[in-house]
C-alpha positions in Angstrom: 2.7 -0.5 31.6 1.1 -3.9 32.3 -2.2 -5.3 31.1 -3.9 -4.4 34.5 -2.9 -0.8 34.1 -4.3 -0.7 30.6 -7.7 -2.1 31.8 -8.0 0.8 34.3 -7.8 3.4 31.5 -11.0 4.9 30.2 -11.9 4.8 26.5 -10.5 8.3 25.8 -7.2 7.4 27.4 -7.0 4.1 25.5 -7.6 5.9 22.1 -5.0 8.5 23.0 -2.5 5.8 23.9 -3.2 3.9 20.7 -2.6 7.1 18.6 0.6 7.8 20.5 1.8 4.2 19.9 1.0 4.6 16.1 3.0 7.8 16.0 6.0 6.2 17.8 6.0 3.3 15.3 5.7 5.8 12.4 8.6 7.9 13.7 10.8 4.8 14.2 10.0 3.7 10.7 11.1 7.1 9.4 14.4 6.9 11.3 15.0 3.2 10.4 17.6 2.8 7.6 17.9 4.6 4.3 14.4 5.1 2.9 15.8 5.8 -0.6 17.6 2.5 -0.5 14.5 0.6 0.7 12.5 2.3 -2.2 15.1 1.5 -4.8 15.3 -2.2 -3.7 11.5 -2.3 -3.6 11.3 -1.1 -7.3 13.7 -3.9 -8.2 11.8 -6.6 -6.2 8.3 -5.3 -6.7 8.3 -5.2 -10.5 10.2 -8.3 -11.8 9.0 -7.6 -15.3 9.4 -4.1 -16.7 6.0 -4.1 -18.2 4.3 -5.9 -15.3 1.9 -4.5 -12.7 4.0 -5.7 -9.8 3.7 -8.0 -6.8 1.3 -7.8 -3.9 2.4 -5.7 -0.9 4.9 -7.2 1.5 6.4 -6.4 4.9 10.0 -5.2 5.1 11.7 -3.5 8.1 8.3 -3.0 9.8 7.0 -1.3 6.8 4.3 -2.3 4.3 5.8 -2.0 0.8 3.0 -1.1 -1.6 3.8 -1.4 -5.4 1.4 0.3 -7.8 1.4 0.5 -11.6 -0.4 1.8 -14.7 0.5 0.4 -18.1 -1.0 2.0 -21.1 -2.1 -0.4 -23.9 -3.3 2.3 -26.2 -4.2 6.0 -25.8 -7.6 5.1 -24.5 -6.9 1.8 -22.7 -4.7 0.9 -19.7 -4.3 -1.7 -17.0 -3.5 -0.7 -13.4 -3.0 -2.1 -9.9 -3.0 0.0 -6.8 -3.2 -0.5 -3.0 -5.9 0.7 -0.7 -5.1 1.1 3.0 -8.2 1.3 5.3 -10.4 2.7 2.5 -7.7 5.3 1.4 -5.4 5.0 -1.6 -2.0 4.2 -0.2 -0.5 7.5 -1.4 -3.3 9.4 0.5 -3.1 7.3 3.7 -2.2 9.2 6.9 0.1 6.2 7.6 2.2 6.9 4.4 5.9 7.3 5.0 7.0 7.9 1.4 5.5 7.6 -2.1 7.8 7.5 -5.1 6.5 7.4 -8.7 8.7 6.5 -11.7 7.4 7.1 -15.2 8.8 5.6 -18.4 7.7 7.3 -21.6 10.6 5.9 -23.6 8.6 3.0 -25.0 5.6 3.2 -27.4 3.2 3.1 -24.4 3.3 5.1 -21.2 4.3 3.1 -18.0 4.2 4.3 -14.4 5.3 2.3 -11.4 5.2 3.5 -7.8 6.3 2.4 -4.4 4.5 3.6 -1.3 5.9 2.9 2.2 3.2 2.5 4.9 3.7 2.4 8.7 1.3 -0.4 9.7 -0.8 -0.9 12.8 -2.5 -4.0 14.2 -5.7 -4.8 12.2 -4.9 -2.5 9.3 -6.9 -3.5 6.2 -5.0 -3.7 2.9 -6.6 -4.2 -0.5 -5.0 -4.8 -3.9 -7.2 -3.4 -6.7 -6.5 -4.6 -10.2 -8.4 -2.8 -13.0 -8.5 -2.1 -16.6 -9.7 1.1 -18.2 -11.4 1.5 -21.5 -12.4 4.9 -22.7 -12.3 6.4 -19.3 -14.2 3.7 -17.4 -12.4 1.6 -14.8 -13.5 -2.1 -14.6 -12.3 -4.2 -11.7 -10.5 -7.3 -12.6 -9.7 -8.4 -9.1 -9.5 -7.4 -5.4 -7.3 -9.2 -2.9 -7.7 -8.3 0.7 -5.2 -8.6 3.5 -5.1 -7.7 7.2 -1.9 -6.8 9.2 -1.8 -9.1 12.2 1.2 -9.8 14.5 3.6 -8.3 12.0 2.5 -10.1 8.9 0.0 -9.5 6.1 -2.7 -12.3 6.2 -4.7 -12.8 3.1 -8.4 -12.6 3.9 -10.2 -12.8 0.5 -10.0 -12.5 -3.2 -12.9 -11.2 -5.4 -13.8 -9.2 -8.5 -16.8 -7.0 -7.9 -16.2 -3.3 -7.3 -14.7 -0.3 -9.1 -12.7 2.6 -7.6 -11.7 5.8 -9.4 -8.1 7.0 -9.1 
């Protein structure tokens, strides 16, 4: 299909084609390689320090790798970092391929790390939310925003202004 043929489609046909393309990309991502191996490698890369919150998301094998973490400091205080995909938590995104959580209760304080694999689409908005919780209230420490363009994540802004419950 060339550009001229696309221009002749009505809005409904264009949206249908866009959805079909997104489903094909998602299916290819599901079939591409060993997801367990990608996830295991992502845990090793995404959390270079055992007690760390992890790196920002990155692209690998046409997937967005989204590390998330919660590290308890005390019974009533923790720090956390999670990814939002187009206004949905990554693990709730309709573009999620897989979500794996690993918990470590062997130390004095509870630690949880996660890797979520996302099948991206052009223009997808990605936010990294870093927060701290004290006595049940989440306070934002930082928000970094990215957009998926031409196969890469482009940083669009950094701020510290809003809170999200999870």
